[in-house]
C-alpha positions as a Markdown table, in Angstrom:
| # | Residue | x | y | z |
|---|---|---|---|---|
| 1 | Unk | 82.6 | -22.3 | -11.7 |
| 2 | Unk | 83.1 | -19.9 | -13.8 |
| 3 | Unk | 79.3 | -20.1 | -14.3 |
| 4 | Unk | 78.8 | -19.8 | -10.3 |
| 5 | Unk | 80.7 | -16.8 | -10.3 |
| 6 | Unk | 78.6 | -15.2 | -12.8 |
| 7 | Unk | 75.7 | -15.4 | -11.4 |
| 8 | Unk | 77.0 | -14.0 | -8.3 |
| 9 | Unk | 78.7 | -11.3 | -9.7 |
| 10 | Unk | 74.6 | -10.6 | -11.6 |
| 11 | Unk | 73.3 | -11.0 | -8.1 |
| 12 | Unk | 75.5 | -8.1 | -6.5 |
| 13 | Unk | 75.2 | -6.0 | -9.5 |
| 14 | Unk | 71.4 | -6.1 | -9.0 |
| 15 | Unk | 71.3 | -5.2 | -5.6 |
| 16 | Unk | 73.7 | -2.2 | -6.2 |
| 17 | Unk | 71.0 | -0.9 | -8.4 |
| 18 | Unk | 68.0 | -1.6 | -6.3 |
| 19 | Unk | 70.0 | 0.2 | -3.8 |
| 20 | Unk | 70.5 | 2.6 | -5.9 |
| 21 | Unk | 67.3 | 3.2 | -7.0 |
| 22 | Unk | 65.9 | 3.2 | -3.3 |
| 23 | Unk | 68.0 | 6.4 | -2.5 |
| 24 | Unk | 66.6 | 8.1 | -5.3 |
| 25 | Unk | 62.9 | 7.1 | -5.4 |
| 26 | Unk | 61.4 | 6.8 | -2.1 |
| 27 | Unk | 59.5 | 3.3 | -0.7 |
| 28 | Unk | 57.0 | 4.3 | 2.3 |
| 29 | Unk | 55.5 | 1.3 | 2.3 |
| 30 | Unk | 55.8 | 0.0 | 6.2 |
| 31 | Unk | 57.1 | -3.6 | 7.1 |
| 32 | Unk | 53.5 | -4.7 | 7.7 |
| 33 | Unk | 53.4 | -3.8 | 3.8 |
| 34 | Unk | 51.0 | -1.4 | 4.2 |
| 35 | Unk | 51.2 | 1.9 | 1.6 |
| 36 | Unk | 51.8 | 5.1 | 3.8 |
| 37 | Unk | 49.2 | 7.5 | 3.2 |
| 38 | Unk | 50.7 | 11.6 | 2.8 |
| 39 | Unk | 47.8 | 14.7 | 2.4 |
| 40 | Unk | 49.8 | 17.1 | 0.3 |
| 41 | Unk | 49.2 | 21.2 | 1.3 |
| 42 | Unk | 49.9 | 23.3 | -1.2 |
| 43 | Unk | 51.4 | 26.6 | -0.1 |
| 44 | Unk | 49.0 | 30.3 | 0.8 |
| 45 | Unk | 48.3 | 32.0 | -2.2 |
| 46 | Unk | 49.6 | 34.8 | 0.6 |
| 47 | Unk | 53.2 | 33.3 | 0.5 |
| 48 | Unk | 54.4 | 33.4 | -2.8 |
| 49 | Unk | 56.8 | 35.4 | -4.9 |
| 50 | Unk | 58.0 | 35.7 | -8.2 |
| 51 | Unk | 60.5 | 38.2 | -9.9 |
| 52 | Unk | 59.4 | 37.2 | -13.5 |
| 53 | Unk | 55.2 | 37.8 | -12.7 |
| 54 | Unk | 55.6 | 41.1 | -14.4 |
| 55 | Unk | 57.5 | 39.6 | -17.8 |
| 56 | Unk | 55.5 | 36.4 | -17.8 |
| 57 | Unk | 52.3 | 39.2 | -17.6 |
| 58 | Unk | 53.6 | 41.1 | -20.5 |
| 59 | Unk | 54.3 | 38.0 | -22.5 |
| 60 | Unk | 50.6 | 35.9 | -21.5 |
| 61 | Unk | 48.3 | 39.1 | -20.7 |
| 62 | Unk | 48.0 | 37.4 | -17.2 |
| 63 | Unk | 47.2 | 39.0 | -13.7 |
| 64 | Unk | 49.2 | 38.6 | -10.8 |
| 65 | Unk | 46.8 | 36.0 | -9.3 |
| 66 | Unk | 46.6 | 33.9 | -12.7 |
| 67 | Unk | 50.2 | 33.7 | -13.1 |
| 68 | Unk | 50.5 | 32.8 | -8.8 |
| 69 | Unk | 47.7 | 30.1 | -9.3 |
| 70 | Unk | 49.0 | 28.3 | -12.3 |
| 71 | Unk | 52.5 | 27.9 | -10.7 |
| 72 | Unk | 50.4 | 26.8 | -7.7 |
| 73 | Unk | 48.4 | 24.0 | -9.6 |
| 74 | Unk | 51.4 | 22.8 | -11.7 |
| 75 | Unk | 53.8 | 22.8 | -8.6 |
| 76 | Unk | 51.1 | 20.5 | -6.6 |
| 77 | Unk | 50.5 | 18.2 | -9.8 |
| 78 | Unk | 54.0 | 17.2 | -10.5 |
| 79 | Unk | 54.6 | 17.1 | -6.9 |
| 80 | Unk | 51.7 | 14.4 | -6.3 |
| 81 | Unk | 52.2 | 12.8 | -10.4 |
| 82 | Unk | 56.3 | 12.5 | -8.5 |
| 83 | Unk | 55.1 | 10.8 | -5.4 |
| 84 | Unk | 52.6 | 8.2 | -6.4 |
| 85 | Unk | 54.0 | 5.3 | -7.2 |
| 86 | Unk | 56.1 | 5.5 | -3.3 |
| 87 | Unk | 53.2 | 6.5 | -1.7 |
| 88 | Unk | 49.0 | 6.7 | -1.4 |
| 89 | Unk | 48.7 | 10.5 | -1.9 |
| 90 | Unk | 45.6 | 12.8 | -0.9 |
| 91 | Unk | 45.2 | 16.0 | -2.9 |
| 92 | Unk | 43.4 | 19.2 | -1.7 |
| 93 | Unk | 43.4 | 20.9 | -4.9 |
| 94 | Unk | 42.6 | 18.8 | -7.8 |
| 95 | Unk | 38.9 | 18.0 | -6.9 |
| 96 | Unk | 38.7 | 21.3 | -5.3 |
| 97 | Unk | 35.4 | 20.2 | -3.3 |
| 98 | Unk | 34.0 | 21.7 | -0.2 |
| 99 | Unk | 35.4 | 19.6 | 2.0 |
| 100 | Unk | 39.3 | 20.2 | 0.5 |
| 101 | Unk | 39.0 | 23.7 | 0.8 |
| 102 | Unk | 37.4 | 24.1 | 4.2 |
| 103 | Unk | 40.7 | 21.6 | 4.9 |
| 104 | Unk | 42.8 | 23.7 | 3.5 |
| 105 | Unk | 41.3 | 26.8 | 5.2 |
| 106 | Unk | 41.7 | 24.9 | 8.3 |
| 107 | Unk | 45.0 | 24.6 | 8.0 |
| 108 | Unk | 46.1 | 27.7 | 7.3 |
| 109 | Unk | 44.8 | 29.4 | 10.0 |
| 110 | Unk | 46.5 | 27.2 | 12.5 |
| 111 | Unk | 50.0 | 28.0 | 10.3 |
| 112 | Unk | 53.0 | 30.2 | 11.0 |
| 113 | Unk | 55.8 | 30.8 | 10.0 |
| 114 | Unk | 59.4 | 31.0 | 10.9 |
| 115 | Unk | 62.8 | 30.5 | 9.2 |
| 116 | Unk | 65.2 | 27.9 | 10.1 |
| 117 | Unk | 68.5 | 26.5 | 9.4 |
| 118 | Unk | 68.4 | 23.6 | 6.3 |
| 119 | Unk | 69.5 | 19.9 | 6.8 |
| 120 | Unk | 72.5 | 20.2 | 4.2 |
| 121 | Unk | 73.3 | 16.6 | 3.0 |
| 122 | Unk | 76.9 | 15.4 | 2.9 |
| 123 | Unk | 78.3 | 13.8 | 0.2 |
| 124 | Unk | 80.2 | 10.8 | 1.9 |
| 125 | Unk | 79.6 | 7.9 | -0.3 |
| 126 | Unk | 82.9 | 8.0 | -1.4 |
| 127 | Unk | 84.6 | 8.8 | 2.1 |
| 128 | Unk | 86.7 | 6.5 | 4.1 |
| 129 | Unk | 85.6 | 6.3 | 7.7 |
| 130 | Unk | 88.1 | 8.6 | 9.2 |
| 131 | Unk | 87.3 | 11.5 | 6.2 |
| 132 | Unk | 83.2 | 10.5 | 6.8 |
| 133 | Unk | 83.9 | 11.3 | 10.7 |
| 134 | Unk | 85.8 | 14.6 | 10.2 |
| 135 | Unk | 83.5 | 15.7 | 7.4 |
| 136 | Unk | 80.7 | 15.0 | 9.8 |
| 137 | Unk | 82.5 | 16.8 | 12.8 |
| 138 | Unk | 82.9 | 20.2 | 10.4 |
| 139 | Unk | 79.3 | 20.1 | 9.4 |
| 140 | Unk | 78.1 | 19.9 | 12.9 |
| 141 | Unk | 80.4 | 22.7 | 13.9 |
| 142 | Unk | 79.0 | 25.1 | 10.9 |
| 143 | Unk | 75.8 | 24.6 | 12.0 |
| 144 | Unk | 76.2 | 25.4 | 15.3 |
| 145 | Unk | 78.0 | 28.5 | 14.3 |
| 146 | Unk | 75.2 | 29.3 | 12.0 |
| 147 | Unk | 72.6 | 28.8 | 15.2 |
| 148 | Unk | 74.6 | 30.8 | 17.1 |
| 149 | Unk | 75.0 | 33.8 | 14.5 |
| 150 | Unk | 70.7 | 33.1 | 14.2 |
| 151 | Unk | 70.2 | 34.0 | 17.9 |
| 152 | Unk | 72.5 | 37.0 | 17.6 |
| 153 | Unk | 70.4 | 38.1 | 15.1 |
| 154 | Unk | 67.1 | 37.8 | 16.3 |
| 155 | Unk | 65.9 | 41.3 | 16.8 |
| 156 | Unk | 66.0 | 42.8 | 21.0 |
| 157 | Unk | 65.8 | 45.6 | 22.8 |
| 158 | Unk | 68.9 | 47.4 | 23.7 |
| 159 | Unk | 68.9 | 51.3 | 25.1 |
| 160 | Unk | 65.1 | 51.7 | 24.9 |
| 161 | Unk | 65.9 | 51.0 | 21.1 |
| 162 | Unk | 64.8 | 47.6 | 18.9 |
| 163 | Unk | 67.9 | 46.3 | 17.1 |
| 164 | Unk | 68.6 | 43.7 | 15.0 |
| 165 | Unk | 71.3 | 42.1 | 12.8 |
| 166 | Unk | 71.5 | 41.5 | 8.9 |
| 167 | Unk | 71.5 | 38.0 | 8.5 |
| 168 | Unk | 72.2 | 35.5 | 5.6 |
| 169 | Unk | 69.5 | 33.3 | 4.3 |
| 170 | Unk | 70.7 | 30.9 | 1.5 |
| 171 | Unk | 71.3 | 28.3 | 3.7 |
| 172 | Unk | 67.8 | 28.7 | 5.3 |
| 173 | Unk | 64.2 | 27.5 | 4.8 |
| 174 | Unk | 61.1 | 29.5 | 5.4 |
| 175 | Unk | 59.3 | 26.4 | 7.5 |
| 176 | Unk | 55.6 | 26.3 | 9.1 |
| 177 | Unk | 54.7 | 26.0 | 12.6 |
| 178 | Unk | 51.1 | 24.8 | 13.6 |
| 179 | Unk | 49.9 | 26.4 | 16.6 |
| 180 | Unk | 46.6 | 23.8 | 17.1 |
| 181 | Unk | 48.0 | 20.5 | 16.3 |
| 182 | Unk | 44.1 | 19.0 | 17.0 |
| 183 | Unk | 43.4 | 20.8 | 13.4 |
| 184 | Unk | 45.9 | 18.4 | 12.1 |
| 185 | Unk | 45.1 | 15.4 | 14.5 |
| 186 | Unk | 41.2 | 15.6 | 13.3 |
| 187 | Unk | 41.8 | 15.6 | 9.5 |
| 188 | Unk | 44.4 | 13.0 | 9.7 |
| 189 | Unk | 41.9 | 10.9 | 11.1 |
| 190 | Unk | 38.6 | 12.1 | 9.0 |
| 191 | Unk | 41.1 | 11.2 | 5.7 |
| 192 | Unk | 43.2 | 8.3 | 7.3 |
| 193 | Unk | 46.6 | 10.0 | 6.7 |
| 194 | Unk | 49.8 | 9.4 | 8.0 |
| 195 | Unk | 52.2 | 12.3 | 7.3 |
| 196 | Unk | 51.3 | 16.4 | 6.0 |
| 197 | Unk | 53.3 | 16.8 | 3.4 |
| 198 | Unk | 53.1 | 21.1 | 3.6 |
| 199 | Unk | 54.3 | 23.2 | 0.5 |
| 200 | Unk | 55.2 | 26.2 | 2.5 |
| 201 | Unk | 56.5 | 29.0 | 0.0 |
| 202 | Unk | 57.3 | 29.2 | -3.7 |
| 203 | Unk | 59.9 | 32.1 | -4.9 |
| 204 | Unk | 61.5 | 32.7 | -8.0 |
| 205 | Unk | 64.0 | 35.1 | -7.1 |
| 206 | Unk | 66.9 | 37.6 | -8.8 |
| 207 | Unk | 70.0 | 38.5 | -6.6 |
| 208 | Unk | 69.6 | 42.2 | -6.6 |
| 209 | Unk | 73.0 | 42.6 | -5.1 |
| 210 | Unk | 74.7 | 42.4 | -8.1 |
| 211 | Unk | 75.2 | 45.8 | -9.0 |
| 212 | Unk | 75.7 | 44.5 | -13.0 |
| 213 | Unk | 72.8 | 42.4 | -13.0 |
| 214 | Unk | 70.8 | 45.0 | -15.1 |
| 215 | Unk | 71.0 | 44.1 | -18.8 |
| 216 | Unk | 72.8 | 40.8 | -18.7 |
| 217 | Unk | 71.4 | 38.0 | -20.2 |
| 218 | Unk | 73.2 | 35.1 | -18.3 |
| 219 | Unk | 72.6 | 36.0 | -15.2 |
| 220 | Unk | 70.1 | 33.5 | -13.2 |
| 221 | Unk | 67.1 | 33.5 | -10.8 |
| 222 | Unk | 66.7 | 31.2 | -7.9 |
| 223 | Unk | 63.3 | 29.2 | -8.0 |
| 224 | Unk | 63.0 | 27.5 | -4.5 |
| 225 | Unk | 60.4 | 25.5 | -2.9 |
| 226 | Unk | 60.6 | 25.3 | 0.8 |
| 227 | Unk | 58.7 | 22.3 | 2.4 |
| 228 | Unk | 57.9 | 20.6 | 6.2 |
| 229 | Unk | 56.6 | 16.9 | 7.0 |
| 230 | Unk | 54.1 | 16.4 | 10.0 |
| 231 | Unk | 52.8 | 13.2 | 11.1 |
| 232 | Unk | 48.9 | 12.9 | 12.6 |
| 233 | Unk | 49.7 | 14.3 | 15.8 |
| 234 | Unk | 50.6 | 17.6 | 14.6 |
| 235 | Unk | 54.4 | 16.3 | 15.5 |
| 236 | Unk | 57.5 | 18.4 | 13.0 |
| 237 | Unk | 59.3 | 15.2 | 11.4 |
| 238 | Unk | 61.8 | 17.0 | 9.0 |
| 239 | Unk | 62.0 | 20.3 | 6.5 |
| 240 | Unk | 64.1 | 21.5 | 3.7 |
| 241 | Unk | 64.0 | 23.6 | 0.5 |
| 242 | Unk | 64.7 | 22.7 | -3.5 |
| 243 | Unk | 65.8 | 24.5 | -5.6 |
| 244 | Unk | 67.5 | 25.6 | -9.3 |
| 245 | Unk | 68.7 | 28.7 | -11.6 |
| 246 | Unk | 66.2 | 29.6 | -14.2 |
| 247 | Unk | 67.9 | 32.2 | -16.8 |
| 248 | Unk | 66.4 | 35.7 | -15.9 |
| 249 | Unk | 65.2 | 36.2 | -19.3 |
| 250 | Unk | 62.9 | 33.5 | -19.2 |
| 251 | Unk | 59.2 | 34.4 | -19.4 |
| 252 | Unk | 57.8 | 31.4 | -21.0 |
| 253 | Unk | 55.3 | 29.7 | -17.8 |
| 254 | Unk | 55.1 | 26.6 | -19.2 |
| 255 | Unk | 58.7 | 26.2 | -20.6 |
| 256 | Unk | 59.8 | 27.2 | -17.0 |
| 257 | Unk | 57.4 | 24.1 | -15.4 |
| 258 | Unk | 58.8 | 21.6 | -18.0 |
| 259 | Unk | 62.4 | 22.6 | -17.4 |
| 260 | Unk | 62.9 | 23.1 | -14.2 |
| 261 | Unk | 60.2 | 21.7 | -12.0 |
| 262 | Unk | 61.4 | 18.4 | -12.7 |
| 263 | Unk | 64.5 | 19.3 | -10.7 |
| 264 | Unk | 63.0 | 20.9 | -8.1 |
| 265 | Unk | 60.5 | 17.7 | -7.8 |
| 266 | Unk | 63.8 | 15.4 | -7.9 |
| 267 | Unk | 65.5 | 17.2 | -5.2 |
| 268 | Unk | 62.2 | 17.0 | -3.2 |
| 269 | Unk | 61.9 | 13.3 | -3.3 |
| 270 | Unk | 65.6 | 13.0 | -2.5 |
| 271 | Unk | 65.6 | 15.3 | 0.9 |
| 272 | Unk | 61.7 | 14.6 | 2.3 |
| 273 | Unk | 62.0 | 12.4 | 5.4 |
| 274 | Unk | 59.0 | 10.8 | 6.7 |
| 275 | Unk | 60.8 | 9.4 | 9.9 |
């Protein structure tokens, strides 16, 4: 009897570990046991902002474009390494073939950008049914209020003048809009991919709203990576951003990549949805 009880306990423990692992690391295999092919699109060089560029350039003697390309390549590399065990990756940057360059250019040509409200994931794992329902209703009300604020903040004409309201963007991500879905359809067919994972923007910004920020070493910059996912028909699936804090004095680009990119990757893996 004791042996049987121990065996059942071990089976339950193993199942719990498996569930926890499944939540952290994605498995995109469908019921036919066919791996999903995901094409990763790096961010456009023009959609890059980094407050630390001047300090990094002074330290390493690099140009703005060289620093940008370093972060662009490393972000692409780490994202591919993070996803490679869960799905088959189509990489447009590493080999840098003419076909890759043509596809990147074609994709960038059909893209435009807009700010959207990011999805906020509620931590309801340890909540009871009533508490979870209440939390979900509060989040739904919050999103509705923010969407109304965003709608009211959009520029418009009033008395012959263009007017608008400043709005907060802390809970928003930079989303891409596909103007020509047929471009995605053609690439998906030719490269046999199931999804497109777009890195929309990479930025490291300082909050200059704080008047006492100058000269303080305990202040952080915020690194954010915005992303969107589309299917082979050019239909939007999901989007969000990942973020982490970087000390304002950090000017070592290798250390930024090695110490702070892993958290960005962890959040992207946790937040991306392919359904």
